[in-house]
Biopython code that builds the backbone (N, CA, C, O; Angstrom):
import numpy as np
from Bio.PDB.StructureBuilder import StructureBuilder

atoms = [
    (1, "MET", "N", (-3.515, -12.457, 4.465)),
    (1, "MET", "CA", (-2.285, -11.776, 4.757)),
    (1, "MET", "C", (-1.510, -11.736, 3.457)),
    (1, "MET", "O", (-1.462, -12.785, 2.815)),
    (2, "PRO", "N", (-0.948, -10.749, 3.025)),
    (2, "PRO", "CA", (-0.748, -9.419, 3.605)),
    (2, "PRO", "C", (-1.949, -8.496, 3.375)),
    (2, "PRO", "O", (-2.825, -8.766, 2.553)),
    (3, "HIS", "N", (-1.952, -7.398, 4.134)),
    (3, "HIS", "CA", (-2.960, -6.354, 3.970)),
    (3, "HIS", "C", (-2.252, -5.075, 3.542)),
    (3, "HIS", "O", (-1.304, -4.638, 4.194)),
    (4, "PHE", "N", (-2.712, -4.478, 2.449)),
    (4, "PHE", "CA", (-2.169, -3.212, 1.967)),
    (4, "PHE", "C", (-3.261, -2.164, 2.145)),
    (4, "PHE", "O", (-4.282, -2.188, 1.457)),
    (5, "LEU", "N", (-3.029, -1.248, 3.075)),
    (5, "LEU", "CA", (-3.996, -0.199, 3.386)),
    (5, "LEU", "C", (-3.488, 1.094, 2.773)),
    (5, "LEU", "O", (-2.412, 1.581, 3.119)),
    (6, "ILE", "N", (-4.270, 1.637, 1.865)),
    (6, "ILE", "CA", (-3.858, 2.818, 1.114)),
    (6, "ILE", "C", (-4.636, 4.024, 1.599)),
    (6, "ILE", "O", (-5.865, 4.049, 1.527)),
    (7, "ASP", "N", (-3.923, 5.022, 2.093)),
    (7, "ASP", "CA", (-4.514, 6.315, 2.428)),
    (7, "ASP", "C", (-4.178, 7.268, 1.295)),
    (7, "ASP", "O", (-3.040, 7.310, 0.827)),
    (8, "CYS", "N", (-5.172, 8.035, 0.852)),
    (8, "CYS", "CA", (-4.907, 8.983, -0.230)),
    (8, "CYS", "C", (-5.913, 10.122, -0.201)),
    (8, "CYS", "O", (-6.956, 10.046, 0.448)),
    (9, "SER", "N", (-5.569, 11.176, -0.922)),
    (9, "SER", "CA", (-6.508, 12.276, -1.091)),
    (9, "SER", "C", (-7.578, 11.840, -2.088)),
    (9, "SER", "O", (-7.281, 11.200, -3.097)),
    (10, "GLU", "N", (-8.812, 12.192, -1.794)),
    (10, "GLU", "CA", (-9.940, 11.784, -2.631)),
    (10, "GLU", "C", (-9.825, 12.317, -4.057)),
    (10, "GLU", "O", (-10.334, 11.705, -4.996)),
    (11, "THR", "N", (-9.163, 13.448, -4.214)),
    (11, "THR", "CA", (-9.046, 14.069, -5.539)),
    (11, "THR", "C", (-8.208, 13.235, -6.509)),
    (11, "THR", "O", (-8.233, 13.484, -7.714)),
    (12, "LEU", "N", (-7.469, 12.253, -6.002)),
    (12, "LEU", "CA", (-6.699, 11.390, -6.901)),
    (12, "LEU", "C", (-7.593, 10.650, -7.881)),
    (12, "LEU", "O", (-7.171, 10.311, -8.986)),
    (13, "PHE", "N", (-8.833, 10.402, -7.471)),
    (13, "PHE", "CA", (-9.741, 9.640, -8.326)),
    (13, "PHE", "C", (-10.156, 10.412, -9.574)),
    (13, "PHE", "O", (-10.741, 9.835, -10.490)),
    (14, "SER", "N", (-9.862, 11.706, -9.620)),
    (14, "SER", "CA", (-10.094, 12.464, -10.852)),
    (14, "SER", "C", (-8.954, 12.225, -11.844)),
    (14, "SER", "O", (-9.090, 12.512, -13.033)),
    (15, "LEU", "N", (-7.830, 11.698, -11.350)),
    (15, "LEU", "CA", (-6.680, 11.403, -12.206)),
    (15, "LEU", "C", (-6.670, 9.946, -12.665)),
    (15, "LEU", "O", (-6.352, 9.648, -13.816)),
    (16, "GLN", "N", (-7.020, 9.050, -11.756)),
    (16, "GLN", "CA", (-7.066, 7.612, -12.027)),
    (16, "GLN", "C", (-8.214, 7.021, -11.215)),
    (16, "GLN", "O", (-8.498, 7.497, -10.116)),
    (17, "PRO", "N", (-8.875, 5.996, -11.736)),
    (17, "PRO", "CA", (-9.939, 5.373, -10.937)),
    (17, "PRO", "C", (-9.361, 4.628, -9.729)),
    (17, "PRO", "O", (-8.218, 4.171, -9.751)),
    (18, "GLU", "N", (-10.159, 4.521, -8.700)),
    (18, "GLU", "CA", (-9.757, 3.811, -7.486)),
    (18, "GLU", "C", (-9.280, 2.393, -7.811)),
    (18, "GLU", "O", (-8.329, 1.896, -7.208)),
    (19, "SER", "N", (-9.941, 1.761, -8.757)),
    (19, "SER", "CA", (-9.568, 0.392, -9.132)),
    (19, "SER", "C", (-8.141, 0.321, -9.681)),
    (19, "SER", "O", (-7.468, -0.695, -9.507)),
    (20, "ALA", "N", (-7.672, 1.378, -10.337)),
    (20, "ALA", "CA", (-6.302, 1.387, -10.872)),
    (20, "ALA", "C", (-5.277, 1.379, -9.747)),
    (20, "ALA", "O", (-4.229, 0.743, -9.861)),
    (21, "ILE", "N", (-5.579, 2.084, -8.661)),
    (21, "ILE", "CA", (-4.683, 2.103, -7.506)),
    (21, "ILE", "C", (-4.624, 0.710, -6.880)),
    (21, "ILE", "O", (-3.545, 0.196, -6.583)),
    (22, "ILE", "N", (-5.784, 0.113, -6.687)),
    (22, "ILE", "CA", (-5.856, -1.230, -6.099)),
    (22, "ILE", "C", (-5.105, -2.232, -6.967)),
    (22, "ILE", "O", (-4.322, -3.036, -6.460)),
    (23, "GLU", "N", (-5.343, -2.183, -8.266)),
    (23, "GLU", "CA", (-4.691, -3.116, -9.187)),
    (23, "GLU", "C", (-3.181, -2.921, -9.205)),
    (23, "GLU", "O", (-2.434, -3.897, -9.276)),
    (24, "GLN", "N", (-2.723, -1.672, -9.141)),
    (24, "GLN", "CA", (-1.286, -1.387, -9.150)),
    (24, "GLN", "C", (-0.601, -1.991, -7.925)),
    (24, "GLN", "O", (0.420, -2.667, -8.049)),
    (25, "VAL", "N", (-1.161, -1.746, -6.755)),
    (25, "VAL", "CA", (-0.557, -2.264, -5.527)),
    (25, "VAL", "C", (-0.614, -3.791, -5.507)),
    (25, "VAL", "O", (0.347, -4.440, -5.094)),
    (26, "HIS", "N", (-1.727, -4.364, -5.947)),
    (26, "HIS", "CA", (-1.843, -5.826, -6.009)),
    (26, "HIS", "C", (-0.775, -6.402, -6.944)),
    (26, "HIS", "O", (-0.110, -7.379, -6.600)),
    (27, "ALA", "N", (-0.613, -5.801, -8.116)),
    (27, "ALA", "CA", (0.360, -6.297, -9.096)),
    (27, "ALA", "C", (1.786, -6.228, -8.548)),
    (27, "ALA", "O", (2.575, -7.152, -8.745)),
    (28, "VAL", "N", (2.109, -5.146, -7.870)),
    (28, "VAL", "CA", (3.450, -5.018, -7.288)),
    (28, "VAL", "C", (3.658, -6.079, -6.212)),
    (28, "VAL", "O", (4.698, -6.737, -6.184)),
    (29, "ALA", "N", (2.682, -6.247, -5.330)),
    (29, "ALA", "CA", (2.807, -7.250, -4.269)),
    (29, "ALA", "C", (3.021, -8.642, -4.866)),
    (29, "ALA", "O", (3.860, -9.408, -4.392)),
    (30, "LYS", "N", (2.267, -8.954, -5.892)),
    (30, "LYS", "CA", (2.407, -10.251, -6.560)),
    (30, "LYS", "C", (3.788, -10.390, -7.199)),
    (30, "LYS", "O", (4.401, -11.456, -7.132)),
    (31, "SER", "N", (4.278, -9.314, -7.816)),
    (31, "SER", "CA", (5.556, -9.365, -8.534)),
    (31, "SER", "C", (6.749, -9.634, -7.619)),
    (31, "SER", "O", (7.779, -10.122, -8.082)),
    (32, "THR", "N", (6.627, -9.324, -6.336)),
    (32, "THR", "CA", (7.737, -9.559, -5.405)),
    (32, "THR", "C", (7.917, -11.035, -5.083)),
    (32, "THR", "O", (8.971, -11.445, -4.596)),
    (33, "GLU", "N", (6.888, -11.831, -5.355)),
    (33, "GLU", "CA", (6.884, -13.267, -5.066)),
    (33, "GLU", "C", (7.044, -13.564, -3.570)),
    (33, "GLU", "O", (7.479, -14.651, -3.189)),
    (34, "LEU", "N", (6.687, -12.587, -2.730)),
    (34, "LEU", "CA", (6.714, -12.790, -1.282)),
    (34, "LEU", "C", (5.400, -13.368, -0.771)),
    (34, "LEU", "O", (5.333, -13.891, 0.341)),
    (35, "PHE", "N", (4.343, -13.269, -1.602)),
    (35, "PHE", "CA", (2.999, -13.636, -1.154)),
    (35, "PHE", "C", (2.291, -14.450, -2.226)),
    (35, "PHE", "O", (2.588, -14.318, -3.414)),
    (36, "HIS", "N", (1.350, -15.295, -1.801)),
    (36, "HIS", "CA", (0.464, -15.974, -2.742)),
    (36, "HIS", "C", (-0.576, -14.952, -3.199)),
    (36, "HIS", "O", (-1.115, -14.200, -2.387)),
    (37, "GLU", "N", (-0.849, -14.930, -4.478)),
    (37, "GLU", "CA", (-1.753, -13.921, -5.026)),
    (37, "GLU", "C", (-3.109, -13.910, -4.324)),
    (37, "GLU", "O", (-3.654, -12.838, -4.060)),
    (38, "ASN", "N", (-3.656, -15.069, -4.022)),
    (38, "ASN", "CA", (-4.980, -15.129, -3.394)),
    (38, "ASN", "C", (-4.993, -14.609, -1.962)),
    (38, "ASN", "O", (-6.062, -14.373, -1.399)),
    (39, "ASP", "N", (-3.818, -14.427, -1.368)),
    (39, "ASP", "CA", (-3.729, -13.918, 0.004)),
    (39, "ASP", "C", (-3.615, -12.396, 0.066)),
    (39, "ASP", "O", (-3.774, -11.811, 1.137)),
    (40, "ILE", "N", (-3.345, -11.753, -1.059)),
    (40, "ILE", "CA", (-3.110, -10.303, -1.090)),
    (40, "ILE", "C", (-4.440, -9.563, -0.956)),
    (40, "ILE", "O", (-5.376, -9.788, -1.723)),
    (41, "LYS", "N", (-4.498, -8.676, 0.035)),
    (41, "LYS", "CA", (-5.707, -7.878, 0.280)),
    (41, "LYS", "C", (-5.332, -6.403, 0.193)),
    (41, "LYS", "O", (-4.369, -5.964, 0.821)),
    (42, "VAL", "N", (-6.098, -5.639, -0.589)),
    (42, "VAL", "CA", (-5.809, -4.218, -0.801)),
    (42, "VAL", "C", (-7.073, -3.416, -0.537)),
    (42, "VAL", "O", (-8.147, -3.741, -1.045)),
    (43, "ARG", "N", (-6.934, -2.352, 0.271)),
    (43, "ARG", "CA", (-8.070, -1.481, 0.579)),
    (43, "ARG", "C", (-7.635, -0.025, 0.478)),
    (43, "ARG", "O", (-6.473, 0.313, 0.705)),
    (44, "VAL", "N", (-8.595, 0.829, 0.131)),
    (44, "VAL", "CA", (-8.316, 2.259, -0.033)),
    (44, "VAL", "C", (-9.168, 3.073, 0.934)),
    (44, "VAL", "O", (-10.372, 2.850, 1.064)),
    (45, "ASN", "N", (-8.522, 4.019, 1.606)),
    (45, "ASN", "CA", (-9.196, 5.020, 2.430)),
    (45, "ASN", "C", (-8.915, 6.378, 1.795)),
    (45, "ASN", "O", (-7.774, 6.840, 1.785)),
    (46, "ALA", "N", (-9.951, 7.011, 1.270)),
    (46, "ALA", "CA", (-9.779, 8.319, 0.627)),
    (46, "ALA", "C", (-10.242, 9.418, 1.574)),
    (46, "ALA", "O", (-11.268, 9.290, 2.243)),
    (47, "TYR", "N", (-9.476, 10.492, 1.618)),
    (47, "TYR", "CA", (-9.755, 11.590, 2.535)),
    (47, "TYR", "C", (-10.156, 12.851, 1.778)),
    (47, "TYR", "O", (-9.529, 13.228, 0.789)),
    (48, "LYS", "N", (-11.219, 13.496, 2.268)),
    (48, "LYS", "CA", (-11.646, 14.787, 1.728)),
    (48, "LYS", "C", (-10.870, 15.920, 2.384)),
    (48, "LYS", "O", (-10.525, 16.904, 1.731)),
    (49, "LYS", "N", (-10.600, 15.777, 3.670)),
    (49, "LYS", "CA", (-9.908, 16.820, 4.430)),
    (49, "LYS", "C", (-8.604, 16.260, 4.970)),
    (49, "LYS", "O", (-8.573, 15.185, 5.570)),
    (50, "TYR", "N", (-7.529, 17.003, 4.748)),
    (50, "TYR", "CA", (-6.206, 16.556, 5.166)),
    (50, "TYR", "C", (-5.227, 17.721, 5.061)),
    (50, "TYR", "O", (-5.541, 18.764, 4.488)),
    (51, "SER", "N", (-4.061, 17.530, 5.610)),
    (51, "SER", "CA", (-2.972, 18.496, 5.501)),
    (51, "SER", "C", (-1.699, 17.721, 5.222)),
    (51, "SER", "O", (-1.442, 16.696, 5.853)),
    (52, "THR", "N", (-0.913, 18.194, 4.298)),
    (52, "THR", "CA", (0.375, 17.569, 3.991)),
    (52, "THR", "C", (1.453, 18.640, 4.153)),
    (52, "THR", "O", (1.671, 19.459, 3.260)),
    (53, "GLY", "N", (2.110, 18.618, 5.287)),
    (53, "GLY", "CA", (3.151, 19.610, 5.543)),
    (53, "GLY", "C", (2.614, 21.024, 5.586)),
    (53, "GLY", "O", (3.249, 21.951, 5.084)),
    (54, "ASN", "N", (1.435, 21.194, 6.189)),
    (54, "ASN", "CA", (0.799, 22.508, 6.313)),
    (54, "ASN", "C", (0.257, 23.032, 4.989)),
    (54, "ASN", "O", (-0.043, 24.219, 4.864)),
    (55, "LYS", "N", (0.132, 22.153, 4.004)),
    (55, "LYS", "CA", (-0.418, 22.511, 2.697)),
    (55, "LYS", "C", (-1.511, 21.503, 2.346)),
    (55, "LYS", "O", (-1.671, 20.471, 2.997)),
    (56, "ILE", "N", (-2.235, 21.832, 1.324)),
    (56, "ILE", "CA", (-3.216, 20.890, 0.786)),
    (56, "ILE", "C", (-2.670, 20.417, -0.561)),
    (56, "ILE", "O", (-2.901, 21.043, -1.595)),
    (57, "GLU", "N", (-1.942, 19.299, -0.525)),
    (57, "GLU", "CA", (-1.396, 18.690, -1.736)),
    (57, "GLU", "C", (-1.854, 17.238, -1.774)),
    (57, "GLU", "O", (-2.019, 16.592, -0.739)),
    (58, "ASP", "N", (-2.054, 16.745, -2.986)),
    (58, "ASP", "CA", (-2.440, 15.345, -3.123)),
    (58, "ASP", "C", (-1.380, 14.438, -2.506)),
    (58, "ASP", "O", (-0.193, 14.763, -2.484)),
    (59, "PHE", "N", (-1.838, 13.301, -2.008)),
    (59, "PHE", "CA", (-0.925, 12.338, -1.399)),
    (59, "PHE", "C", (-1.471, 10.933, -1.563)),
    (59, "PHE", "O", (-2.664, 10.719, -1.777)),
    (60, "ILE", "N", (-0.554, 9.987, -1.455)),
    (60, "ILE", "CA", (-0.915, 8.575, -1.387)),
    (60, "ILE", "C", (0.162, 7.879, -0.559)),
    (60, "ILE", "O", (1.357, 8.062, -0.791)),
    (61, "HIS", "N", (-0.280, 7.082, 0.406)),
    (61, "HIS", "CA", (0.655, 6.342, 1.253)),
    (61, "HIS", "C", (0.100, 4.937, 1.463)),
    (61, "HIS", "O", (-1.084, 4.755, 1.749)),
    (62, "VAL", "N", (0.970, 3.959, 1.316)),
    (62, "VAL", "CA", (0.577, 2.561, 1.470)),
    (62, "VAL", "C", (1.224, 1.990, 2.731)),
    (62, "VAL", "O", (2.444, 2.011, 2.893)),
    (63, "PHE", "N", (0.375, 1.485, 3.611)),
    (63, "PHE", "CA", (0.816, 0.791, 4.817)),
    (63, "PHE", "C", (0.713, -0.705, 4.524)),
    (63, "PHE", "O", (-0.385, -1.247, 4.401)),
    (64, "SER", "N", (1.852, -1.358, 4.414)),
    (64, "SER", "CA", (1.901, -2.779, 4.079)),
    (64, "SER", "C", (2.025, -3.584, 5.366)),
    (64, "SER", "O", (3.065, -3.553, 6.024)),
    (65, "HIS", "N", (0.978, -4.296, 5.721)),
    (65, "HIS", "CA", (0.978, -5.125, 6.924)),
    (65, "HIS", "C", (1.266, -6.562, 6.497)),
    (65, "HIS", "O", (0.440, -7.215, 5.860)),
    (66, "ILE", "N", (2.456, -7.039, 6.862)),
    (66, "ILE", "CA", (2.869, -8.377, 6.443)),
    (66, "ILE", "C", (3.302, -9.188, 7.664)),
    (66, "ILE", "O", (3.669, -8.633, 8.700)),
    (67, "MET", "N", (3.250, -10.508, 7.519)),
    (67, "MET", "CA", (3.687, -11.384, 8.597)),
    (67, "MET", "C", (5.197, -11.272, 8.760)),
    (67, "MET", "O", (5.929, -11.146, 7.778)),
    (68, "GLU", "N", (5.654, -11.319, 9.996)),
    (68, "GLU", "CA", (7.085, -11.218, 10.287)),
    (68, "GLU", "C", (7.861, -12.323, 9.574)),
    (68, "GLU", "O", (7.296, -13.344, 9.180)),
    (69, "GLY", "N", (9.166, -12.099, 9.416)),
    (69, "GLY", "CA", (10.018, -13.129, 8.833)),
    (69, "GLY", "C", (10.702, -12.725, 7.542)),
    (69, "GLY", "O", (11.580, -13.444, 7.065)),
    (70, "ARG", "N", (10.326, -11.595, 6.963)),
    (70, "ARG", "CA", (10.992, -11.140, 5.738)),
    (70, "ARG", "C", (12.239, -10.341, 6.124)),
    (70, "ARG", "O", (12.299, -9.745, 7.200)),
    (71, "SER", "N", (13.224, -10.339, 5.240)),
    (71, "SER", "CA", (14.457, -9.590, 5.501)),
    (71, "SER", "C", (14.208, -8.093, 5.310)),
    (71, "SER", "O", (13.227, -7.691, 4.683)),
    (72, "ASP", "N", (15.110, -7.278, 5.857)),
    (72, "ASP", "CA", (15.011, -5.830, 5.659)),
    (72, "ASP", "C", (15.081, -5.489, 4.178)),
    (72, "ASP", "O", (14.399, -4.574, 3.715)),
    (73, "GLU", "N", (15.899, -6.217, 3.439)),
    (73, "GLU", "CA", (16.024, -5.988, 1.999)),
    (73, "GLU", "C", (14.695, -6.273, 1.290)),
    (73, "GLU", "O", (14.283, -5.501, 0.425)),
    (74, "GLN", "N", (14.031, -7.358, 1.642)),
    (74, "GLN", "CA", (12.742, -7.686, 1.030)),
    (74, "GLN", "C", (11.694, -6.628, 1.352)),
    (74, "GLN", "O", (10.925, -6.228, 0.478)),
    (75, "LYS", "N", (11.660, -6.179, 2.592)),
    (75, "LYS", "CA", (10.684, -5.157, 2.999)),
    (75, "LYS", "C", (10.967, -3.830, 2.306)),
    (75, "LYS", "O", (10.043, -3.159, 1.847)),
    (76, "SER", "N", (12.231, -3.452, 2.228)),
    (76, "SER", "CA", (12.608, -2.210, 1.550)),
    (76, "SER", "C", (12.265, -2.274, 0.066)),
    (76, "SER", "O", (11.762, -1.306, -0.505)),
    (77, "ASN", "N", (12.536, -3.412, -0.550)),
    (77, "ASN", "CA", (12.228, -3.602, -1.967)),
    (77, "ASN", "C", (10.724, -3.508, -2.215)),
    (77, "ASN", "O", (10.295, -2.915, -3.205)),
    (78, "LEU", "N", (9.930, -4.084, -1.329)),
    (78, "LEU", "CA", (8.475, -4.011, -1.453)),
    (78, "LEU", "C", (8.016, -2.555, -1.420)),
    (78, "LEU", "O", (7.247, -2.129, -2.282)),
    (79, "SER", "N", (8.477, -1.798, -0.442)),
    (79, "SER", "CA", (8.086, -0.385, -0.345)),
    (79, "SER", "C", (8.545, 0.402, -1.567)),
    (79, "SER", "O", (7.785, 1.201, -2.114)),
    (80, "ARG", "N", (9.789, 0.177, -1.995)),
    (80, "ARG", "CA", (10.322, 0.903, -3.153)),
    (80, "ARG", "C", (9.497, 0.620, -4.408)),
    (80, "ARG", "O", (9.157, 1.540, -5.152)),
    (81, "LYS", "N", (9.175, -0.654, -4.642)),
    (81, "LYS", "CA", (8.403, -1.011, -5.837)),
    (81, "LYS", "C", (6.991, -0.423, -5.794)),
    (81, "LYS", "O", (6.459, -0.008, -6.823)),
    (82, "ILE", "N", (6.394, -0.386, -4.621)),
    (82, "ILE", "CA", (5.067, 0.221, -4.491)),
    (82, "ILE", "C", (5.137, 1.698, -4.842)),
    (82, "ILE", "O", (4.307, 2.198, -5.601)),
    (83, "VAL", "N", (6.131, 2.403, -4.287)),
    (83, "VAL", "CA", (6.271, 3.839, -4.564)),
    (83, "VAL", "C", (6.576, 4.077, -6.040)),
    (83, "VAL", "O", (6.014, 4.991, -6.642)),
    (84, "GLU", "N", (7.446, 3.278, -6.626)),
    (84, "GLU", "CA", (7.755, 3.424, -8.054)),
    (84, "GLU", "C", (6.499, 3.269, -8.906)),
    (84, "GLU", "O", (6.255, 4.066, -9.812)),
    (85, "GLY", "N", (5.710, 2.247, -8.615)),
    (85, "GLY", "CA", (4.495, 1.999, -9.395)),
    (85, "GLY", "C", (3.476, 3.107, -9.257)),
    (85, "GLY", "O", (2.874, 3.528, -10.245)),
    (86, "LEU", "N", (3.275, 3.586, -8.031)),
    (86, "LEU", "CA", (2.291, 4.652, -7.813)),
    (86, "LEU", "C", (2.788, 5.990, -8.344)),
    (86, "LEU", "O", (1.991, 6.789, -8.834)),
    (87, "ALA", "N", (4.093, 6.249, -8.256)),
    (87, "ALA", "CA", (4.650, 7.489, -8.812)),
    (87, "ALA", "C", (4.488, 7.507, -10.333)),
    (87, "ALA", "O", (4.262, 8.564, -10.921)),
    (88, "ALA", "N", (4.603, 6.343, -10.965)),
    (88, "ALA", "CA", (4.382, 6.263, -12.411)),
    (88, "ALA", "C", (2.909, 6.476, -12.748)),
    (88, "ALA", "O", (2.585, 7.094, -13.762)),
    (89, "LEU", "N", (2.027, 5.970, -11.908)),
    (89, "LEU", "CA", (0.584, 6.124, -12.111)),
    (89, "LEU", "C", (0.140, 7.561, -11.855)),
    (89, "LEU", "O", (-0.796, 8.050, -12.487)),
    (90, "PHE", "N", (0.816, 8.233, -10.925)),
    (90, "PHE", "CA", (0.477, 9.608, -10.533)),
    (90, "PHE", "C", (1.723, 10.492, -10.590)),
    (90, "PHE", "O", (2.228, 10.901, -9.545)),
    (91, "PRO", "N", (2.232, 10.796, -11.793)),
    (91, "PRO", "CA", (3.481, 11.563, -11.897)),
    (91, "PRO", "C", (3.406, 12.977, -11.319)),
    (91, "PRO", "O", (4.441, 13.537, -10.958)),
    (92, "ALA", "N", (2.233, 13.562, -11.222)),
    (92, "ALA", "CA", (2.102, 14.930, -10.712)),
    (92, "ALA", "C", (1.853, 14.988, -9.203)),
    (92, "ALA", "O", (1.810, 16.075, -8.627)),
    (93, "VAL", "N", (1.691, 13.835, -8.563)),
    (93, "VAL", "CA", (1.408, 13.818, -7.124)),
    (93, "VAL", "C", (2.736, 13.892, -6.366)),
    (93, "VAL", "O", (3.588, 13.017, -6.516)),
    (94, "PRO", "N", (2.911, 14.945, -5.548)),
    (94, "PRO", "CA", (4.208, 15.153, -4.894)),
    (94, "PRO", "C", (4.477, 14.253, -3.689)),
    (94, "PRO", "O", (5.634, 14.049, -3.320)),
    (95, "ASN", "N", (3.440, 13.719, -3.079)),
    (95, "ASN", "CA", (3.605, 12.958, -1.838)),
    (95, "ASN", "C", (3.188, 11.506, -2.040)),
    (95, "ASN", "O", (2.006, 11.171, -1.954)),
    (96, "VAL", "N", (4.165, 10.655, -2.308)),
    (96, "VAL", "CA", (3.922, 9.228, -2.517)),
    (96, "VAL", "C", (4.867, 8.472, -1.583)),
    (96, "VAL", "O", (6.082, 8.666, -1.636)),
    (97, "GLY", "N", (4.316, 7.620, -0.736)),
    (97, "GLY", "CA", (5.156, 6.895, 0.207)),
    (97, "GLY", "C", (4.594, 5.525, 0.540)),
    (97, "GLY", "O", (3.447, 5.210, 0.221)),
    (98, "ALA", "N", (5.423, 4.717, 1.189)),
    (98, "ALA", "CA", (5.007, 3.377, 1.617)),
    (98, "ALA", "C", (5.890, 2.935, 2.772)),
    (98, "ALA", "O", (7.037, 3.365, 2.890)),
    (99, "ASN", "N", (5.355, 2.090, 3.605)),
    (99, "ASN", "CA", (6.143, 1.474, 4.665)),
    (99, "ASN", "C", (5.598, 0.085, 4.960)),
    (99, "ASN", "O", (4.492, -0.272, 4.556)),
    (100, "VAL", "N", (6.406, -0.684, 5.674)),
    (100, "VAL", "CA", (6.033, -2.046, 6.036)),
    (100, "VAL", "C", (5.876, -2.136, 7.548)),
    (100, "VAL", "O", (6.728, -1.675, 8.307)),
    (101, "VAL", "N", (4.778, -2.735, 7.964)),
    (101, "VAL", "CA", (4.522, -3.021, 9.373)),
    (101, "VAL", "C", (4.485, -4.539, 9.509)),
    (101, "VAL", "O", (3.705, -5.208, 8.831)),
    (102, "GLU", "N", (5.325, -5.079, 10.382)),
    (102, "GLU", "CA", (5.352, -6.524, 10.577)),
    (102, "GLU", "C", (4.354, -6.947, 11.646)),
    (102, "GLU", "O", (4.263, -6.334, 12.709)),
    (103, "LEU", "N", (3.614, -7.999, 11.347)),
    (103, "LEU", "CA", (2.691, -8.589, 12.309)),
    (103, "LEU", "C", (3.364, -9.799, 12.941)),
    (103, "LEU", "O", (3.993, -10.599, 12.249)),
    (104, "GLU", "N", (3.232, -9.928, 14.238)),
    (104, "GLU", "CA", (3.848, -11.046, 14.952)),
    (104, "GLU", "C", (2.972, -12.296, 14.851)),
    (104, "GLU", "O", (1.769, -12.249, 15.107)),
    (105, "LYS", "N", (3.589, -13.398, 14.478)),
    (105, "LYS", "CA", (2.859, -14.665, 14.380)),
    (105, "LYS", "C", (2.235, -15.044, 15.717)),
    (105, "LYS", "O", (1.156, -15.635, 15.759)),
    (106, "ALA", "N", (2.912, -14.706, 16.802)),
    (106, "ALA", "CA", (2.453, -15.091, 18.138)),
    (106, "ALA", "C", (1.109, -14.475, 18.506)),
    (106, "ALA", "O", (0.371, -15.047, 19.308)),
    (107, "ASN", "N", (0.776, -13.312, 17.929)),
    (107, "ASN", "CA", (-0.487, -12.672, 18.317)),
    (107, "ASN", "C", (-1.423, -12.398, 17.143)),
    (107, "ASN", "O", (-2.402, -11.668, 17.295)),
    (108, "TYR", "N", (-1.136, -12.971, 15.977)),
    (108, "TYR", "CA", (-2.032, -12.805, 14.830)),
    (108, "TYR", "C", (-3.053, -13.938, 14.845)),
    (108, "TYR", "O", (-2.711, -15.094, 15.093)),
    (109, "PHE", "N", (-4.297, -13.594, 14.579)),
    (109, "PHE", "CA", (-5.353, -14.600, 14.544)),
    (109, "PHE", "C", (-6.403, -14.179, 13.533)),
    (109, "PHE", "O", (-6.730, -12.996, 13.438)),
    (110, "ASN", "N", (-6.933, -15.124, 12.783)),
    (110, "ASN", "CA", (-8.052, -14.840, 11.888)),
    (110, "ASN", "C", (-9.065, -15.983, 11.947)),
    (110, "ASN", "O", (-8.838, -17.000, 12.602)),
    (111, "ARG", "N", (-10.162, -15.798, 11.264)),
    (111, "ARG", "CA", (-11.278, -16.748, 11.316)),
    (111, "ARG", "C", (-10.871, -18.166, 10.928)),
    (111, "ARG", "O", (-11.342, -19.136, 11.522)),
    (112, "ASN", "N", (-9.997, -18.285, 9.934)),
    (112, "ASN", "CA", (-9.573, -19.612, 9.476)),
    (112, "ASN", "C", (-8.814, -20.389, 10.541)),
    (112, "ASN", "O", (-8.630, -21.600, 10.419)),
    (113, "MET", "N", (-8.376, -19.699, 11.581)),
    (113, "MET", "CA", (-7.610, -20.345, 12.642)),
    (113, "MET", "C", (-8.505, -20.836, 13.781)),
    (113, "MET", "O", (-8.010, -21.424, 14.742)),
    (114, "LEU", "N", (-9.823, -20.600, 13.685)),
    (114, "LEU", "CA", (-10.752, -21.051, 14.733)),
    (114, "LEU", "C", (-10.846, -22.568, 14.761)),
    (114, "LEU", "O", (-11.579, -23.126, 15.578)),
]
sb = StructureBuilder()
sb.init_structure("model")
sb.init_model(0)
sb.init_chain("A")
sb.init_seg("    ")
for serial, (resi, resn, name, xyz) in enumerate(atoms, 1):
    if name == "N":
        sb.init_residue(resn, " ", resi, " ")
    sb.init_atom(name, np.array(xyz, "f"), 0.0, 1.0, " ", f" {name:<3s}", serial, name[0])
structure = sb.get_structure()
């Protein structure tokens, strides 16, 4: 925990390698000091077919799944920093966004909890 799931247009990889996107999001997550570095998980889902506002424009969106308990300010700051970092990495990409999804401690379970 946390999990950063990145949806993007596949054509972004002609501008930057997939590893650069992963490294950027990981670095931002670490810089917030909200998470232990070894707990940060980042994955990319690239799409060949998509629509962005009835157009075909490049996009990148990060869904940040974090454990509940952070303030609205911390969550907003996390999303803002992710968007700032990716917008700098992809200055020509018009659609860059991020949001935070809180996971409830009461119903979260993983293998280490067995």
